[in-house]
Backbone as JSON Lines, residues from 0, in Angstrom:
{"i":0,"aa":"M","n":[0.85,-1.3,-0.12],"ca":[-0.35,-0.06,-0.22],"c":[0.65,0.9,-0.09]}
{"i":1,"aa":"P","n":[1.84,1.41,0.44],"ca":[3.08,2.63,0.24],"c":[3.06,2.99,-0.96]}
{"i":2,"aa":"V","n":[2.82,4.52,-0.93],"ca":[2.99,5.27,-2.05],"c":[4.62,5.28,-2.62]}
{"i":3,"aa":"T","n":[4.87,4.4,-4.62],"ca":[6.35,4.45,-4.57],"c":[6.84,5.74,-4.52]}
{"i":4,"aa":"A","n":[6.29,6.71,-5.08],"ca":[6.74,8.3,-5.22],"c":[5.99,9.5,-5.3]}
{"i":5,"aa":"L","n":[7.14,10.37,-4.95],"ca":[5.9,12.01,-5.6],"c":[7.09,12.68,-6.15]}
{"i":6,"aa":"D","n":[6.36,12.73,-7.05],"ca":[6.95,14.08,-8.14],"c":[7.43,15.18,-7.33]}
{"i":7,"aa":"P","n":[8.47,15.84,-8.14],"ca":[9.31,16.85,-7.53],"c":[8.41,17.96,-7.09]}
{"i":8,"aa":"M","n":[7.77,18.19,-8.52],"ca":[6.37,19.25,-7.57],"c":[5.27,18.56,-7.15]}
{"i":9,"aa":"T","n":[4.95,18.46,-5.88],"ca":[3.61,17.86,-5.24],"c":[3.26,18.98,-4.36]}
{"i":10,"aa":"A","n":[2.04,19.23,-4.61],"ca":[1.21,20.39,-3.68],"c":[0.08,19.24,-2.86]}
{"i":11,"aa":"L","n":[0.17,19.71,-1.39],"ca":[-0.53,19.35,-0.08],"c":[-2.26,20.13,-0.7]}
{"i":12,"aa":"V","n":[-3.07,19.28,-0.97],"ca":[-4.89,19.76,-1.0],"c":[-5.66,19.53,0.35]}
{"i":13,"aa":"V","n":[-6.03,20.61,0.7],"ca":[-6.61,19.6,2.28],"c":[-8.71,20.53,2.3]}
{"i":14,"aa":"I","n":[-8.88,19.34,2.33],"ca":[-10.06,19.68,1.71],"c":[-11.36,20.05,3.25]}
{"i":15,"aa":"D","n":[-11.75,21.01,3.12],"ca":[-12.92,21.15,3.93],"c":[-12.63,21.42,5.35]}
{"i":16,"aa":"L","n":[-11.17,21.7,5.84],"ca":[-10.98,21.74,7.46],"c":[-11.33,22.92,8.16]}
{"i":17,"aa":"Q","n":[-12.83,22.94,8.42],"ca":[-13.26,24.12,8.08],"c":[-14.22,24.06,9.91]}
{"i":18,"aa":"K","n":[-14.36,25.12,10.13],"ca":[-15.0,25.3,11.37],"c":[-16.31,24.42,11.73]}
{"i":19,"aa":"G","n":[-17.26,24.91,10.7],"ca":[-18.38,24.28,11.07],"c":[-18.47,22.88,10.16]}
{"i":20,"aa":"I","n":[-17.82,22.25,9.86],"ca":[-17.98,20.59,8.93],"c":[-16.57,19.84,10.17]}
{"i":21,"aa":"T","n":[-15.96,20.79,10.55],"ca":[-14.73,20.05,12.04],"c":[-15.9,19.7,13.49]}
{"i":22,"aa":"Q","n":[-16.98,20.35,13.67],"ca":[-17.84,19.65,14.68],"c":[-18.34,18.77,14.54]}
{"i":23,"aa":"L","n":[-18.94,17.9,13.02],"ca":[-19.88,17.26,13.28],"c":[-19.28,16.01,13.14]}
{"i":24,"aa":"A","n":[-19.97,14.99,13.74],"ca":[-19.71,13.62,14.11],"c":[-19.03,12.49,13.16]}
{"i":25,"aa":"T","n":[-17.79,12.12,12.65],"ca":[-17.27,11.1,12.38],"c":[-17.08,9.85,12.32]}
{"i":26,"aa":"V","n":[-16.55,8.94,11.9],"ca":[-15.92,7.75,12.14],"c":[-14.64,7.77,12.87]}
{"i":27,"aa":"H","n":[-13.85,8.84,12.78],"ca":[-12.58,8.71,13.09],"c":[-12.48,9.81,13.85]}
{"i":28,"aa":"P","n":[-11.84,9.69,14.81],"ca":[-11.29,11.18,15.6],"c":[-11.93,12.2,14.6]}
{"i":29,"aa":"M","n":[-12.12,13.96,14.93],"ca":[-11.49,14.43,13.86],"c":[-10.35,15.34,14.32]}
{"i":30,"aa":"S","n":[-10.12,14.85,15.65],"ca":[-8.9,15.46,15.99],"c":[-7.48,14.79,15.74]}
{"i":31,"aa":"D","n":[-7.69,13.37,15.68],"ca":[-6.53,12.8,14.41],"c":[-6.27,13.64,13.26]}
{"i":32,"aa":"V","n":[-7.32,13.52,12.77],"ca":[-7.33,13.93,11.11],"c":[-7.07,15.44,10.94]}
{"i":33,"aa":"L","n":[-7.1,16.34,11.98],"ca":[-6.7,17.81,12.02],"c":[-5.1,17.68,12.4]}
{"i":34,"aa":"D","n":[-4.96,16.82,13.44],"ca":[-3.08,16.79,13.78],"c":[-2.36,16.37,12.51]}
{"i":35,"aa":"R","n":[-2.75,15.59,11.58],"ca":[-1.75,14.65,10.68],"c":[-2.01,16.04,9.56]}
{"i":36,"aa":"A","n":[-3.03,16.45,9.01],"ca":[-3.78,17.4,8.2],"c":[-2.58,18.63,8.8]}
{"i":37,"aa":"A","n":[-2.33,18.85,9.75],"ca":[-1.59,19.95,10.35],"c":[-0.05,19.72,10.3]}
{"i":38,"aa":"A","n":[0.48,18.42,10.1],"ca":[1.41,17.57,10.16],"c":[2.3,17.57,8.86]}
{"i":39,"aa":"L","n":[0.95,17.51,7.79],"ca":[1.74,16.78,6.53],"c":[1.81,18.67,6.1]}
{"i":40,"aa":"A","n":[0.92,19.82,6.54],"ca":[1.48,20.81,5.63],"c":[2.65,21.51,6.04]}
{"i":41,"aa":"N","n":[2.53,21.3,7.76],"ca":[3.85,21.46,8.05],"c":[5.44,20.74,7.2]}
{"i":42,"aa":"A","n":[4.71,20.15,6.96],"ca":[6.06,19.01,6.17],"c":[5.6,20.01,4.86]}
{"i":43,"aa":"F","n":[5.06,19.98,4.21],"ca":[4.99,20.24,2.93],"c":[5.79,21.66,2.94]}
{"i":44,"aa":"R","n":[5.46,22.75,4.22],"ca":[5.84,24.06,3.96],"c":[6.94,24.17,3.67]}
{"i":45,"aa":"Q","n":[7.82,23.0,4.9],"ca":[9.46,22.82,5.43],"c":[10.13,22.59,3.94]}
{"i":46,"aa":"Q","n":[9.48,21.65,2.79],"ca":[9.76,21.86,1.58],"c":[9.49,22.42,0.51]}
{"i":47,"aa":"R","n":[8.81,23.88,1.08],"ca":[8.49,24.82,0.38],"c":[7.84,24.35,-1.12]}
{"i":48,"aa":"L","n":[6.78,23.75,-1.03],"ca":[5.68,22.99,-1.25],"c":[4.46,23.47,-1.17]}
{"i":49,"aa":"P","n":[3.69,23.64,-2.07],"ca":[2.37,24.3,-2.17],"c":[1.84,23.58,-1.22]}
{"i":50,"aa":"V","n":[0.88,24.29,-0.71],"ca":[-0.13,24.06,0.46],"c":[-1.67,24.59,-0.56]}
{"i":51,"aa":"V","n":[-2.52,23.54,-0.55],"ca":[-3.52,24.73,-0.98],"c":[-4.8,24.39,0.04]}
{"i":52,"aa":"L","n":[-5.36,25.41,0.84],"ca":[-6.78,24.83,2.23],"c":[-7.92,25.28,1.55]}
{"i":53,"aa":"V","n":[-8.76,24.35,1.52],"ca":[-10.25,24.54,0.38],"c":[-11.17,24.31,1.81]}
{"i":54,"aa":"N","n":[-12.33,25.27,1.63],"ca":[-13.15,25.43,2.31],"c":[-14.56,25.44,1.54]}
{"i":55,"aa":"V","n":[-15.58,25.11,2.12],"ca":[-16.63,25.15,1.03],"c":[-17.73,25.96,1.65]}
{"i":56,"aa":"I","n":[-18.13,26.93,0.89],"ca":[-18.97,28.21,0.87],"c":[-20.77,27.83,0.64]}
{"i":57,"aa":"G","n":[-21.06,26.47,-0.09],"ca":[-21.94,27.12,-0.57],"c":[-22.62,25.45,-1.07]}
{"i":58,"aa":"G","n":[-23.17,24.95,-2.17],"ca":[-23.33,23.96,-2.11],"c":[-23.92,23.88,-3.82]}
{"i":59,"aa":"A","n":[-24.05,22.89,-4.18],"ca":[-24.05,22.86,-5.78],"c":[-25.8,22.58,-6.09]}
{"i":60,"aa":"P","n":[-26.11,23.43,-7.08],"ca":[-27.54,23.61,-7.27],"c":[-28.03,22.44,-7.8]}
{"i":61,"aa":"G","n":[-29.32,21.95,-7.51],"ca":[-30.09,20.97,-8.65],"c":[-30.59,19.94,-7.05]}
{"i":62,"aa":"R","n":[-31.5,19.51,-7.44],"ca":[-31.99,18.08,-6.58],"c":[-31.31,16.94,-6.11]}
{"i":63,"aa":"T","n":[-31.54,16.81,-4.55],"ca":[-31.51,15.87,-4.39],"c":[-32.15,14.93,-3.39]}
{"i":64,"aa":"E","n":[-32.01,13.81,-3.33],"ca":[-32.78,12.84,-2.1],"c":[-32.65,12.83,-0.47]}
{"i":65,"aa":"T","n":[-31.5,13.56,-1.01],"ca":[-30.93,13.68,0.41],"c":[-31.11,15.08,1.08]}
{"i":66,"aa":"A","n":[-32.6,15.54,1.81],"ca":[-32.54,16.68,2.31],"c":[-30.71,17.5,2.92]}
{"i":67,"aa":"R","n":[-31.02,18.65,2.59],"ca":[-29.99,19.84,2.71],"c":[-30.34,20.55,3.98]}
{"i":68,"aa":"P","n":[-29.11,20.32,4.68],"ca":[-29.33,20.98,5.7],"c":[-30.25,22.92,5.34]}
{"i":69,"aa":"S","n":[-31.05,22.99,6.32],"ca":[-32.09,24.71,5.9],"c":[-31.31,25.11,7.59]}
{"i":70,"aa":"G","n":[-32.12,26.62,7.04],"ca":[-31.36,27.34,8.53],"c":[-30.15,28.32,7.96]}
{"i":71,"aa":"E","n":[-29.58,29.06,8.93],"ca":[-28.54,30.51,9.05],"c":[-27.47,29.16,9.37]}
{"i":72,"aa":"R","n":[-26.17,29.44,9.01],"ca":[-25.04,29.01,9.6],"c":[-24.21,29.71,10.29]}
{"i":73,"aa":"P","n":[-23.29,29.44,11.51],"ca":[-23.11,30.05,12.03],"c":[-21.87,30.83,11.13]}
{"i":74,"aa":"S","n":[-21.66,32.67,11.84],"ca":[-21.14,33.08,10.37],"c":[-19.27,32.45,10.66]}
{"i":75,"aa":"D","n":[-19.35,32.26,11.69],"ca":[-17.86,31.73,11.03],"c":[-17.53,29.8,10.46]}
{"i":76,"aa":"W","n":[-18.52,29.4,10.12],"ca":[-19.26,28.2,9.53],"c":[-18.13,27.17,8.51]}
{"i":77,"aa":"S","n":[-17.43,28.22,7.87],"ca":[-16.96,28.68,6.56],"c":[-15.34,28.2,7.07]}
{"i":78,"aa":"E","n":[-15.04,29.0,8.1],"ca":[-13.29,29.45,8.18],"c":[-12.55,28.6,9.07]}
{"i":79,"aa":"L","n":[-11.44,28.08,8.01],"ca":[-10.45,27.15,8.53],"c":[-10.73,26.86,9.59]}
{"i":80,"aa":"V","n":[-9.48,25.84,10.03],"ca":[-9.43,25.81,11.5],"c":[-8.0,25.98,11.77]}
{"i":81,"aa":"P","n":[-8.18,26.75,13.14],"ca":[-6.73,27.18,13.95],"c":[-5.66,25.88,13.52]}
{"i":82,"aa":"E","n":[-6.17,24.7,14.0],"ca":[-5.07,24.05,13.75],"c":[-3.86,24.19,12.49]}
{"i":83,"aa":"L","n":[-4.75,24.45,11.55],"ca":[-3.5,24.07,9.76],"c":[-2.83,25.36,9.89]}
{"i":84,"aa":"L","n":[-2.59,26.27,10.84],"ca":[-1.67,27.32,11.08],"c":[-1.2,27.69,9.69]}
{"i":85,"aa":"H","n":[-2.52,27.97,8.87],"ca":[-2.78,29.36,7.64],"c":[-1.39,29.65,7.74]}
{"i":86,"aa":"Q","n":[-0.54,29.83,6.51],"ca":[0.26,31.05,6.39],"c":[0.13,31.38,5.0]}
{"i":87,"aa":"N","n":[0.71,33.07,4.97],"ca":[0.38,33.7,3.87],"c":[0.52,33.11,2.2]}
{"i":88,"aa":"D","n":[1.76,32.04,2.26],"ca":[1.91,31.41,1.19],"c":[0.8,30.46,0.82]}
{"i":89,"aa":"D","n":[0.47,30.04,1.19],"ca":[-0.79,28.69,1.45],"c":[-1.71,29.82,0.48]}
{"i":90,"aa":"I","n":[-2.2,28.75,-0.78],"ca":[-2.94,29.02,-1.75],"c":[-4.56,28.66,-0.72]}
{"i":91,"aa":"L","n":[-5.73,29.55,-0.94],"ca":[-6.75,29.76,-0.27],"c":[-7.74,29.12,-1.47]}
{"i":92,"aa":"I","n":[-8.69,28.03,-1.67],"ca":[-9.76,28.41,-1.92],"c":[-10.74,27.73,-1.87]}
{"i":93,"aa":"S","n":[-12.28,28.51,-2.22],"ca":[-13.59,28.63,-1.65],"c":[-14.39,27.49,-2.98]}
{"i":94,"aa":"K","n":[-14.69,27.13,-2.51],"ca":[-15.81,25.93,-2.95],"c":[-17.63,25.89,-3.02]}
{"i":95,"aa":"S","n":[-17.83,25.47,-4.28],"ca":[-19.56,25.72,-4.26],"c":[-19.98,24.31,-4.43]}
{"i":96,"aa":"T","n":[-18.91,23.47,-4.81],"ca":[-19.75,21.74,-4.81],"c":[-18.4,21.17,-4.4]}
{"i":97,"aa":"W","n":[-18.68,19.72,-4.49],"ca":[-17.57,19.17,-3.59],"c":[-16.45,19.17,-3.87]}
{"i":98,"aa":"G","n":[-16.06,19.0,-5.18],"ca":[-14.43,19.11,-5.36],"c":[-14.22,20.22,-5.95]}
{"i":99,"aa":"A","n":[-12.65,20.28,-5.48],"ca":[-12.21,21.5,-4.73],"c":[-11.58,22.3,-7.13]}
{"i":100,"aa":"F","n":[-11.92,21.65,-7.58],"ca":[-11.68,22.6,-8.9],"c":[-12.48,22.93,-9.82]}
{"i":101,"aa":"T","n":[-14.26,22.44,-9.38],"ca":[-15.01,23.33,-10.06],"c":[-15.6,24.99,-9.95]}
{"i":102,"aa":"G","n":[-14.96,25.63,-11.01],"ca":[-15.43,27.01,-10.94],"c":[-14.29,27.49,-10.04]}
{"i":103,"aa":"T","n":[-13.4,26.83,-9.03],"ca":[-12.16,27.49,-8.49],"c":[-10.72,28.1,-9.23]}
{"i":104,"aa":"G","n":[-10.69,27.35,-10.74],"ca":[-9.27,27.58,-11.14],"c":[-8.16,27.47,-10.66]}
{"i":105,"aa":"L","n":[-7.9,26.55,-9.75],"ca":[-7.65,25.21,-9.29],"c":[-6.46,24.61,-9.78]}
{"i":106,"aa":"D","n":[-7.03,24.3,-11.11],"ca":[-5.86,23.44,-12.06],"c":[-4.87,24.29,-12.8]}
{"i":107,"aa":"E","n":[-4.99,25.35,-13.2],"ca":[-4.64,26.3,-14.13],"c":[-3.43,26.75,-12.4]}
{"i":108,"aa":"L","n":[-3.97,27.0,-11.54],"ca":[-3.34,28.0,-10.62],"c":[-2.1,27.15,-10.36]}
{"i":109,"aa":"L","n":[-2.37,25.61,-9.95],"ca":[-1.24,24.3,-9.73],"c":[-0.71,24.05,-10.98]}
{"i":110,"aa":"K","n":[-1.05,23.89,-12.69],"ca":[-0.24,23.6,-13.29],"c":[1.03,25.08,-13.83]}
{"i":111,"aa":"K","n":[0.22,26.06,-13.61],"ca":[1.55,27.43,-14.03],"c":[2.1,26.82,-12.9]}
{"i":112,"aa":"R","n":[2.37,26.92,-11.32],"ca":[3.43,26.49,-10.99],"c":[4.01,25.45,-11.37]}
{"i":113,"aa":"G","n":[3.63,24.75,-12.03],"ca":[4.96,22.97,-12.76],"c":[4.24,21.69,-11.45]}
{"i":114,"aa":"V","n":[2.66,22.28,-10.84],"ca":[3.03,21.05,-10.18],"c":[2.25,19.97,-10.78]}
{"i":115,"aa":"T","n":[2.2,18.32,-10.73],"ca":[2.03,17.46,-11.44],"c":[2.02,16.25,-10.07]}
{"i":116,"aa":"N","n":[1.41,16.74,-9.4],"ca":[1.27,15.32,-7.82],"c":[0.47,16.34,-7.0]}
{"i":117,"aa":"L","n":[-0.38,15.3,-6.57],"ca":[-1.54,15.97,-5.36],"c":[-1.65,15.11,-4.08]}
{"i":118,"aa":"V","n":[-1.28,15.9,-3.01],"ca":[-1.82,14.6,-1.85],"c":[-2.91,15.55,-1.07]}
{"i":119,"aa":"L","n":[-3.53,14.29,-0.74],"ca":[-4.92,15.0,-0.27],"c":[-5.35,14.1,0.95]}
{"i":120,"aa":"C","n":[-6.28,15.03,1.88],"ca":[-6.3,15.07,3.26],"c":[-7.76,15.72,3.61]}
{"i":121,"aa":"G","n":[-8.38,15.21,4.51],"ca":[-9.3,15.99,4.96],"c":[-10.89,15.38,5.26]}
{"i":122,"aa":"V","n":[-12.15,16.27,5.11],"ca":[-12.8,15.23,4.77],"c":[-14.08,16.25,3.81]}
{"i":123,"aa":"A","n":[-15.01,15.32,3.37],"ca":[-15.51,13.95,3.88],"c":[-15.08,13.11,2.68]}
{"i":124,"aa":"T","n":[-14.51,11.6,3.45],"ca":[-13.86,10.75,2.89],"c":[-14.53,10.52,1.08]}
{"i":125,"aa":"S","n":[-15.25,10.38,1.61],"ca":[-16.42,10.15,0.33],"c":[-17.35,11.24,-0.55]}
{"i":126,"aa":"I","n":[-16.91,12.78,0.0],"ca":[-17.32,13.7,-0.75],"c":[-16.41,13.82,-1.49]}
{"i":127,"aa":"G","n":[-16.2,15.12,-0.45],"ca":[-15.17,16.3,-0.82],"c":[-13.62,15.93,-1.09]}
{"i":128,"aa":"V","n":[-12.83,14.6,-0.58],"ca":[-11.9,14.16,-0.65],"c":[-11.78,13.46,-1.74]}
{"i":129,"aa":"E","n":[-13.09,12.27,-2.33],"ca":[-13.08,11.54,-3.42],"c":[-13.48,12.43,-4.8]}
{"i":130,"aa":"S","n":[-14.48,13.36,-4.72],"ca":[-14.83,14.06,-5.94],"c":[-13.38,15.07,-6.28]}
{"i":131,"aa":"T","n":[-12.52,15.86,-5.04],"ca":[-12.0,16.37,-5.74],"c":[-10.41,15.05,-6.4]}
{"i":132,"aa":"A","n":[-10.02,14.45,-5.58],"ca":[-9.57,12.56,-6.26],"c":[-10.06,12.55,-7.93]}
{"i":133,"aa":"R","n":[-11.23,12.69,-8.01],"ca":[-11.7,11.79,-9.49],"c":[-11.04,12.95,-9.77]}
{"i":134,"aa":"Q","n":[-11.36,14.54,-10.02],"ca":[-11.17,15.75,-10.8],"c":[-9.93,15.69,-11.37]}
{"i":135,"aa":"A","n":[-8.76,16.03,-9.61],"ca":[-7.66,15.54,-9.78],"c":[-7.13,14.93,-10.98]}
{"i":136,"aa":"H","n":[-7.61,13.49,-11.13],"ca":[-7.16,12.42,-11.85],"c":[-7.98,12.41,-12.93]}
{"i":137,"aa":"E","n":[-9.14,13.13,-13.47],"ca":[-9.19,13.25,-14.5],"c":[-8.18,14.88,-15.2]}
{"i":138,"aa":"L","n":[-7.92,15.64,-14.56],"ca":[-7.26,16.4,-15.0],"c":[-5.77,16.21,-15.35]}
{"i":139,"aa":"G","n":[-4.88,14.92,-14.87],"ca":[-3.75,14.21,-15.64],"c":[-3.05,15.08,-14.51]}
{"i":140,"aa":"F","n":[-3.44,15.02,-12.94],"ca":[-2.33,15.25,-11.91],"c":[-2.41,13.69,-11.49]}
{"i":141,"aa":"N","n":[-1.03,13.07,-11.04],"ca":[-0.94,12.23,-10.0],"c":[-1.38,12.35,-8.39]}
{"i":142,"aa":"V","n":[-2.22,11.53,-8.35],"ca":[-3.05,11.57,-6.88],"c":[-2.41,10.79,-5.49]}
{"i":143,"aa":"T","n":[-2.32,11.06,-4.22],"ca":[-1.83,9.9,-3.03],"c":[-2.91,10.82,-2.49]}
{"i":144,"aa":"I","n":[-3.61,9.62,-1.71],"ca":[-4.13,10.26,-0.59],"c":[-3.77,9.49,0.77]}
{"i":145,"aa":"A","n":[-3.32,10.45,1.74],"ca":[-3.2,10.19,2.94],"c":[-4.2,9.46,3.72]}
{"i":146,"aa":"L","n":[-4.26,8.14,3.63],"ca":[-5.53,7.27,4.28],"c":[-5.45,7.61,5.83]}
{"i":147,"aa":"D","n":[-5.06,7.96,6.5],"ca":[-5.04,8.28,8.15],"c":[-5.1,9.62,8.53]}
{"i":148,"aa":"A","n":[-5.37,10.21,7.08],"ca":[-6.04,11.73,7.34],"c":[-7.26,12.33,6.86]}
{"i":149,"aa":"V","n":[-7.7,10.9,6.48],"ca":[-9.26,11.47,5.74],"c":[-10.21,10.56,7.58]}
{"i":150,"aa":"T","n":[-11.7,11.56,6.87],"ca":[-12.66,10.53,7.48],"c":[-13.52,11.23,7.13]}
{"i":151,"aa":"D","n":[-14.79,10.61,7.39],"ca":[-16.36,10.96,6.71],"c":[-17.21,10.32,7.88]}
{"i":152,"aa":"R","n":[-18.85,10.64,7.23],"ca":[-19.24,11.02,8.73],"c":[-20.21,9.23,8.66]}
{"i":153,"aa":"D","n":[-19.8,8.88,7.04],"ca":[-20.33,7.37,6.77],"c":[-19.21,6.31,6.97]}
{"i":154,"aa":"L","n":[-19.37,5.06,8.01],"ca":[-18.15,4.21,7.72],"c":[-17.7,3.29,6.39]}
{"i":155,"aa":"D","n":[-19.63,2.86,5.92],"ca":[-19.32,2.15,4.95],"c":[-18.85,3.06,3.26]}
{"i":156,"aa":"A","n":[-19.41,4.46,3.71],"ca":[-19.2,5.24,2.56],"c":[-17.44,5.75,2.63]}
{"i":157,"aa":"H","n":[-16.75,5.36,3.69],"ca":[-15.65,6.02,3.34],"c":[-14.9,4.56,2.82]}
{"i":158,"aa":"H","n":[-15.18,3.51,3.19],"ca":[-14.31,2.29,3.17],"c":[-14.18,1.69,1.8]}
{"i":159,"aa":"N","n":[-15.53,2.03,1.42],"ca":[-15.72,1.93,0.05],"c":[-14.84,3.2,-1.37]}
{"i":160,"aa":"S","n":[-14.9,4.32,-0.4],"ca":[-13.57,5.01,-1.11],"c":[-11.94,4.49,-0.96]}
{"i":161,"aa":"V","n":[-11.6,4.21,0.3],"ca":[-10.48,3.61,0.98],"c":[-10.21,2.35,0.01]}
{"i":162,"aa":"E","n":[-11.12,2.08,-0.25],"ca":[-11.02,0.18,-0.85],"c":[-11.28,-0.03,-2.19]}
{"i":163,"aa":"R","n":[-11.88,0.79,-2.58],"ca":[-12.95,1.16,-4.32],"c":[-12.41,2.06,-4.77]}
{"i":164,"aa":"I","n":[-12.52,2.85,-4.84],"ca":[-11.85,3.92,-5.35],"c":[-10.56,4.44,-5.39]}
{"i":165,"aa":"F","n":[-10.24,4.86,-4.19],"ca":[-8.96,5.54,-3.85],"c":[-7.77,4.78,-4.89]}
{"i":166,"aa":"P","n":[-7.39,3.47,-4.78],"ca":[-6.58,2.59,-5.45],"c":[-6.74,2.99,-7.39]}
{"i":167,"aa":"R","n":[-7.9,3.74,-7.48],"ca":[-8.5,3.45,-9.21],"c":[-8.06,4.75,-9.66]}
{"i":168,"aa":"L","n":[-7.89,5.78,-8.7],"ca":[-7.62,7.01,-8.78],"c":[-6.16,7.58,-8.66]}
{"i":169,"aa":"G","n":[-5.55,6.86,-8.07],"ca":[-3.72,6.8,-7.44],"c":[-3.42,5.9,-6.59]}
{"i":170,"aa":"E","n":[-2.65,7.06,-5.93],"ca":[-1.86,5.88,-4.65],"c":[-1.64,6.3,-3.3]}
{"i":171,"aa":"T","n":[-2.38,5.54,-2.21],"ca":[-2.63,5.97,-0.82],"c":[-1.24,5.67,0.07]}
{"i":172,"aa":"A","n":[-0.87,5.92,0.8],"ca":[-0.16,6.56,2.18],"c":[-0.84,6.4,3.1]}
{"i":173,"aa":"T","n":[0.08,6.58,4.12],"ca":[-0.33,6.87,5.57],"c":[1.01,8.38,5.54]}
{"i":174,"aa":"T","n":[-0.08,9.13,6.69],"ca":[0.5,10.2,6.98],"c":[2.35,10.5,7.02]}
{"i":175,"aa":"S","n":[2.72,9.49,8.07],"ca":[4.08,9.53,8.03],"c":[4.98,8.76,6.95]}
{"i":176,"aa":"E","n":[4.13,7.98,5.89],"ca":[4.72,7.65,4.73],"c":[5.18,9.21,3.34]}
{"i":177,"aa":"V","n":[3.91,9.67,3.72],"ca":[4.19,10.99,2.73],"c":[4.9,11.79,3.3]}
{"i":178,"aa":"I","n":[5.7,12.01,4.85],"ca":[6.03,12.84,4.89],"c":[7.78,12.3,4.62]}
{"i":179,"aa":"D","n":[7.8,10.91,5.43],"ca":[8.9,10.56,4.8],"c":[9.48,10.1,3.86]}
{"i":180,"aa":"L","n":[8.78,10.46,2.34],"ca":[8.99,10.43,1.31],"c":[9.17,12.08,0.45]}
{"i":181,"aa":"L","n":[8.41,13.19,1.67],"ca":[8.97,14.77,1.19],"c":[10.67,14.57,1.86]}
{"i":182,"aa":"V","n":[10.94,14.09,2.85],"ca":[11.71,14.39,3.17],"c":[13.36,13.58,2.41]}
{"i":183,"aa":"R","n":[12.91,12.85,1.79],"ca":[14.04,11.95,1.22],"c":[14.33,12.21,0.04]}
{"i":184,"aa":"R","n":[13.62,12.87,-0.71],"ca":[12.57,13.86,-2.25],"c":[14.25,14.49,-2.41]}
């Protein structure tokens, strides 16, 4: 299961680790996911590689069978969690769909920097992370998912993404394996 390599220009993409989402119940402790995402962000910054922090500020239009949350969200709902230690050099992306590429310009931004490989972490495994991984794969990026730095509200959905979908979209590794690969580059 370990990653064989990371490209010289690899970026970290952190999905939806924001105040309104990290308060929801998940199948793995959110504190562990936050700690690992922060460790990844720190390691990428130390290697002077891009860190992309993504938050969601809306939802795609269209009908669904699953009811969407209604009512007013708290004013800080979309703010990134402080554990990520946002830096001035980080790339901030706000999205209104599950995937981080739709309507955000992220593809062009990363390609202008010469990025060819993305490491993904965040929530939810089966929604924002999987959608972004699918889009990245279709856009020609090499994709790596830090499996111990993702979680979901639904255990079956999490396992489906991890066991069936992610191996078809790229490679998987643990946070420590990704950090080891960064240090050895």
